[in-house]
C-alpha positions in Angstrom: 84.3 1.3 181.5 85.5 2.8 178.3 86.7 6.6 178.2 85.6 8.6 175.2 87.6 11.2 173.7 85.6 14.1 172.3 86.9 16.1 169.7 85.4 19.6 168.9 86.1 21.0 165.6 86.3 24.6 165.4 84.6 26.8 163.0 87.1 28.0 160.2 85.6 31.6 160.3 84.3 32.4 163.7 82.8 35.6 162.5 80.9 33.7 159.6 79.8 31.1 162.4 78.2 33.8 164.1 76.7 35.4 160.6 78.9 38.5 160.9 81.3 39.6 157.9 83.9 42.0 158.2 83.0 45.4 156.4 85.5 45.0 153.5 84.4 41.6 152.7 80.5 42.8 152.6 81.4 45.7 150.4 83.2 43.7 147.7 80.1 41.3 147.6 77.9 43.9 147.0 80.0 45.5 144.3 80.4 42.3 142.4 76.6 41.6 142.4 75.8 45.4 141.3 78.3 45.1 138.6 76.8 41.7 137.3 73.4 43.3 137.5 74.4 46.3 135.6 76.2 44.4 132.8 73.0 42.2 132.3 70.6 45.2 132.2 73.1 46.9 129.6 73.2 43.9 127.2 69.6 43.4 127.6 68.7 46.9 126.7 71.0 47.0 123.7 69.6 43.7 122.3 66.1 45.1 122.7 67.1 48.2 120.8 68.5 46.4 118.3 65.7 44.1 118.0 63.2 46.7 117.6 65.3 48.8 115.0 65.8 45.8 112.7 62.1 44.7 112.8 60.9 48.3 111.7 60.0 48.6 108.1 62.5 50.3 105.7 60.3 52.9 104.9 59.8 54.0 108.7 63.7 54.6 109.3 65.1 58.1 109.4 67.4 59.2 106.5 67.9 61.6 103.3 67.5 60.3 99.8 69.9 61.2 97.1 67.6 64.1 95.7 67.2 65.6 98.9 71.1 65.5 99.4 71.5 67.2 96.1 69.0 69.7 96.9 70.6 70.6 100.1 73.9 70.9 98.5 72.7 73.4 95.7 70.9 75.3 98.3 74.1 75.6 100.3 76.1 76.4 97.2 74.0 79.2 96.5 74.2 80.7 100.0 77.9 80.5 99.8 78.1 82.0 96.1 75.9 85.0 97.7 78.1 85.4 100.6 81.2 85.5 98.5 79.8 88.0 96.2 78.6 90.3 99.1 82.0 90.2 100.6 83.9 91.0 97.3 81.5 94.0 96.9 82.5 95.2 100.4 86.0 94.7 99.7 85.8 96.6 96.6 83.9 99.4 98.4 86.4 99.4 101.1 89.3 99.8 98.7 87.5 102.6 96.9 87.0 104.4 100.1 90.5 104.1 101.0 91.9 105.4 97.5 89.2 108.2 97.7 90.5 109.3 101.3 94.1 109.2 100.0 93.6 111.2 96.8 91.6 114.0 98.8 94.1 114.1 101.4 96.9 114.6 99.0 94.8 117.3 97.0 94.1 119.2 100.2 97.9 119.1 101.2 98.9 120.4 97.9 96.2 123.3 97.9 97.4 124.3 101.5 101.1 124.4 100.2 100.6 126.7 97.3 98.0 128.8 99.4 100.7 129.2 102.1 102.9 130.7 99.5 100.4 132.8 98.1 99.8 134.4 101.4 103.4 135.3 101.7 103.4 137.1 98.7 105.3 140.7 99.0 106.0 143.5 96.8 109.5 144.3 95.8 109.1 148.2 95.7 111.2 148.1 92.3 109.9 150.7 89.9 112.4 149.6 87.2 110.5 146.2 87.0 110.6 145.9 83.3 114.2 146.2 82.9 115.1 144.2 86.0 112.3 141.7 85.6 111.3 141.7 89.2 107.9 140.4 89.5 105.7 140.1 92.8 103.3 137.8 91.5 103.4 136.6 87.8 101.2 133.5 85.9 101.4 132.4 82.4 99.7 129.8 80.1 101.9 127.2 78.5 101.2 126.2 75.0 99.0 123.0 75.7 95.7 121.8 74.7 93.7 122.1 78.0 91.2 119.3 78.7 87.6 120.0 78.1 85.3 117.9 80.0 82.1 116.7 78.2 79.0 115.2 79.4 76.3 113.7 77.2 78.1 115.8 74.4 78.0 118.9 76.0 81.0 120.9 77.6 80.7 121.2 81.3 84.3 122.7 82.3 87.5 123.6 80.9 90.8 122.9 82.7 93.8 125.1 82.5 97.3 124.8 83.6 99.1 128.1 84.7 102.8 128.6 85.5 102.8 130.5 88.8 105.6 132.7 90.3 105.3 134.4 93.7 108.0 136.6 95.5 108.1 136.3 99.2 109.9 138.4 101.7 110.7 137.1 105.2 113.0 139.4 107.4 116.2 139.8 105.1 115.4 137.0 102.8 113.6 137.4 99.6 112.3 133.8 98.2 111.1 133.1 94.9 108.5 130.2 94.5 107.0 128.7 91.6 104.7 126.0 90.3 104.3 124.4 87.1 103.0 121.3 85.4 105.2 119.0 82.9 102.6 118.0 80.7 102.4 115.0 78.1 103.5 116.4 74.6 100.7 119.0 73.8 98.1 117.5 76.4 97.4 119.5 79.4 97.9 116.6 82.0 101.0 116.0 83.9 103.2 116.4 87.0 103.4 119.3 89.3 106.6 120.7 90.3 107.6 123.4 92.7 110.6 125.7 92.3 112.2 127.6 95.1 115.2 129.9 95.2 116.3 132.8 97.6 118.5 136.0 97.9 119.6 137.9 101.0 119.2 141.8 100.9 118.9 144.4 103.5 117.7 147.0 101.4 113.8 147.6 101.3 113.9 147.5 97.4 114.5 144.5 95.8 116.5 144.7 92.6 117.6 141.0 91.8 115.8 138.8 89.1 114.6 135.6 90.6 112.0 135.1 87.8 114.1 134.2 84.9 115.8 130.9 86.2 112.2 129.8 87.1 111.1 130.8 83.5 114.3 129.0 82.0 113.4 125.7 84.0 109.9 125.5 82.5 109.4 122.4 80.1 112.6 120.4 81.3 112.4 121.1 85.0 116.0 120.6 86.2 116.7 119.0 89.7 118.5 122.2 90.7 115.7 124.3 92.4 112.7 122.0 91.3 111.1 119.5 93.4 108.4 116.8 92.3 105.2 117.3 94.0 102.3 115.1 92.6 101.4 113.1 89.4 98.1 113.4 87.4 97.5 117.3 87.8 94.9 118.3 85.1 93.9 121.8 86.4 95.9 124.4 88.1 94.8 128.1 87.9 94.8 131.4 89.7 92.5 134.4 89.3 93.5 137.6 91.0 90.8 140.1 92.3 91.0 143.6 93.4 89.6 145.1 96.8 86.2 145.4 95.0 86.2 141.6 94.0 86.8 142.5 90.3 89.7 140.7 88.2 92.5 142.7 87.7 92.5 143.1 84.2 94.7 145.7 82.3 94.2 149.2 83.9 95.8 152.4 82.5 95.7 153.8 86.1 97.5 150.7 87.5 101.0 150.8 85.7 102.3 148.1 88.1 99.8 145.7 86.5 101.0 144.5 83.3 98.7 142.4 81.1 99.8 140.2 78.4 98.0 137.7 76.3 99.4 134.8 78.1 99.3 136.0 81.6 99.7 138.9 84.2 102.4 140.3 86.2 102.2 142.5 89.2 105.3 144.7 89.8 106.5 147.8 91.7 104.3 147.7 94.9 101.1 146.5 93.5 99.5 143.1 94.6 96.3 141.6 94.3 93.8 141.9 97.0 93.0 138.2 97.0 93.5 135.1 94.7 91.3 132.3 93.9 93.3 129.1 93.6 91.8 125.9 91.7 93.4 122.6 91.5 92.5 119.5 90.1 93.9 116.0 90.2 93.1 112.5 88.5 92.3 109.3 90.7 94.6 106.6 90.5 92.8 104.4 87.8 92.2 107.3 85.5 96.2 108.3 85.9 97.1 104.8 85.2 95.0 104.8 81.8 96.3 108.2 81.0 100.0 106.9 81.0 98.9 104.1 78.8 97.5 106.4 76.2 100.6 109.0 76.5 101.6 107.8 73.1 98.5 108.7 71.4 97.5 112.4 72.0 94.2 111.9 70.2 93.0 109.1 72.1 94.4 110.6 75.4 92.4 113.9 74.6 89.2 111.8 74.0 89.5 109.6 77.1 90.2 112.5 79.3 87.5 114.8 77.7 84.9 112.2 78.3 86.0 110.2 81.4 88.1 112.3 83.8 85.2 114.6 85.0 83.8 111.9 87.3 87.4 110.6 88.0 89.0 113.5 89.3 89.2 115.7 92.5 88.6 119.3 92.2 89.7 121.9 94.9 89.0 125.6 95.3 90.2 128.0 97.8 90.2 132.0 98.0 93.3 133.4 99.4 93.5 136.8 101.0 97.0 138.5 100.7 97.7 140.2 104.0 100.3 142.8 102.9 98.1 143.8 99.8 96.7 147.5 100.1 93.2 147.8 101.1 
């Protein structure tokens, strides 16, 4: 009797034998199959798109011809040019507005400064005014050719330049204030200067002459007591009025009001009831052109007469003198 040895081979993977895969191995297998299927689908789709694109006739393909591109470029260029021109115009208007506001603010500040000095006008109570030359208020006309503005050949306004002196009194201090314009040779446009000097005196009657030093400085404006205020002044004038609104021309009943062919002088205890101030200044562009023509007085007169009216700012103000008799 023979004995047989039975050998049973065990399965390499008992889990596979039983039809059971570990979760990790199962996930990897699914991922590999999905990646392969996705790649096949992608390349198949791309091949189909390329095949259909190449199979279309040339005329059905989307695109622009050279003529269409040129027309589009020309239209875009016109739009850019139009926007640039509009931007330039806006920039010019903005700069013009800034310059206009600047010159307007400067003119108002100057008028307010002169008006403040006029309001402080005082009387010296000096009856010996001719010998002492003590003036309460004085203005004169320099020997210049005033600018006459024309429009269409018709004179519309005449500018004047006055030399102005004002006597002020504050507590024990008497102050002499003056304004004058240094003009181009013989032409009524130039730089405005302000003069100031003072004297301390307790007496109610003021006897010192503060006007002479002011008059000596007219024309060359020394640095002592004179200060530069503004350039391009084309008009500076004052008009005095009495309590009835009449201009104070020479009146024999008012010996303190001396009338001269070149101006007026209020002396003793006389003062105007009110003063009208007129001031005009050129805009920066007109001032630059006037300076360029300074060596040719005839050309300067013609330029200012025909072009300065629309290129200057004019200010007027009526100032009441508080201490004047009513």
